[in-house]
N, C-alpha and C positions, 0 to 999 in steps of 0.2 A: 433110523435116526430122523427126527423131525427137522424141518427147514430151520427152525429157530435154534435148535441144538447144533446144527451144522454151521450156522453163522457164528455162534459163540465159539465153536472149535476153531473156525477160521481166524477169529480175532486173537485167540490164544496163540495160534501159529504165527500170525503177523507180529505179535509182541515178541515172540521168541526169535523172529527173524530181524529184529532191530527197529520195528516201528514203535516208537515211544510216545508220539503225540496223541494224547488222550482224545482230542477232538477228532482226529483222523480215525482212530480206532472206533469211536462211537459212531461216526458216519458210516464206516464200513459195516458195522453191525446192523445199522438201520436200513441200509439199502439191500433189497432182495435181488441178488444177481440173477436168480432164475427167471425174473421178469424181463430181463434184458438179453436173453439168448433165444434162438429158435426152439420150438417145442422139442425137436429131435434131440437137442443137447441139454435139456433141463435137468436130467439126472446127473449131469456132470458139472452143473453150475457151481457147486461148492468146492470143486477141485481147483487147484492153483495152476490152471492151464489156460492159454488163449483159446478161444472158440470162434469158429466162423459165423458171420452174421449176414452173409450174402454180399454181392458186388465185390468179391475178392477182398473183403475187409474182415477184421476180427475184433472181438472184444478182448481187451487186455486181461491178463491173469490178475487176480486180486492183489497179489504181492506187488505187482508193478503199479497198479492204481494207487495202492497205499504208499508205496515208495515215492511216486511222483507228487502225490498230494502232500506228503510230509515235507518234501524238498521245497515245495512252493511256499510254505510258511504262510498260509492264508489266514487272515484275520477276519472277524465277523463283520467288519465295516468295509472290507475290500471289494472293489469292482474287478471282476476277473474275465479274461477272454480265453476261450478254449478253441483251439483249432483242431477240428476233426471230431464231430459229435458222435459219429458211429451209432451204436445202439442206444446211447444215452447213459450208460452205466457210470462212466467217469463223471459225466455231467451231474448226475444225481448226487454223487459223493460231494462234488464241489458246491452244489446248491445248499448242502447242510453246513458248509464251512464259511461261505461268503455272504456279502450283502446282496450282490447282483451278479449273475452270470450271463455273459454273452457268448454264444457258441455258433460256430460256422461249420457247415458240412457241404461237401461238393456233390454228394449223391442225394437228389430230391427224395427218392423212395426211403432211404435210411433216415433222413431227417423227419419225414412225416411220421414214421413209426416211432422214432425217439420222442418226438413231441407228444404223441399220444400216451406213451408210457409215463413221461414226466407229469403230464396233466392228470393222469389217473392216480398218481401218487400225491397229488396236491402240491407239487413243487411249483410255486408261482413266481419265484424270484429269478426266472430264466427267460431270456429272449434269444430266439434261434432264427437263423436264416440260411438259405442256400447261397453259397458263394465260393469264391476262390480263396482258400485258406492262406495261400502264400501272400495275399494282400492284407490279411487281417480284417479289421473293422475300423477303418480310420475315422469314420463319422462319430464313433463313440470313444475314441482315444482321448486322453491317455488312460491306461489301465494300471491298477496297482499290481496285478499279477497276470501273467500270460502262460498258458500251458499248451504245448504242441504235442499232439498224440500220433504224429507220423514223422518219419525221418527225412530231413533234407540233407543235401550234401554239406551244408555249412549253416551257421546261424544266419537267418534272413534279416537283413538290415531293415526291411520294411516292417517286420514284426517288432524288432528291437526298438525302432523309433516310436512305437506305440506304447512302450512301457514307461510309466512315470519315473522321474528321477527318484531313486530310493526303492523302486519296484524290482520285481524278480520275474524272470522267464525261465521255465524249465522245458527242455526240448531234447529229443534224440537227434544226433547228427552223424553223418557218415554214409558212404555208398555201400550198398549190399548189407544183408542181414548180419553178416559175421564181423563187420568192421564198424558197427555203430557204437557210439558212446552217449550216455545221458549227461547233459551238462546243465548247470545252473548259472544263469547270467544275472548279475546284480547291476542295475543301471546306476551310474554315478554322474556327478556334475561334469566330469571330464571324459566320460565314455562308458565303459563297462568292465566289470571283473568277472572272469569266467572260471568256473570250478568243474572239474571232471568228477562225476558221480559214479562212474563205472560202466560196464558193458550194458548194451541195450539191444533190443530186437523188435523193430516196428515195421509196419508196412511203409512204403515210400510216400513222401509228401509230393503230391501231384498238383500242378497248377491247373487252373480252369475249373469249369463246372461240368459234371457228367450229364448228358442228356437223359431224359426219362426212358 
């Protein structure tokens, strides 16, 4: 089966799994996941599994990327913050959905590789930097949407403070892989409304920057 046919099959599977946002499905079809995984795992890129990318990090399974992207309700004029660039796969999907993406990664090596992939694909509406994801990107706040791709013990107030009123943050929370939940937080004038979107399984959110 050709890579194009595999991506079409993946989109059909995502639709069957409850992904109904046509913009998200289109973005998932356009982004070639095989470009975002190590060569050793490229034959498994179309499978709905998380794959290692080095530095004890993983690229999320496509169904999780689609699920989080749909939950974020990204508009084409939105300014988005992503915490945890990783391989750049989720970043690429978000680039097709938003006006501008800001993405933070604590591993310099992973960020350089991700930036190279995004540039090769001609995705120019992204700005990336090495940084402590738990601090967000306060210089560029507020953001219409914030996505966190690693699990913290709870919703981080520092990140929530960078969400514009009326904006949305999607993040996994919980200690340990078996006790995580994916939540959607809507920022309101009076605070925030939190919605549980179900079980999740992500690498932990770690403060600080990893040395080279």
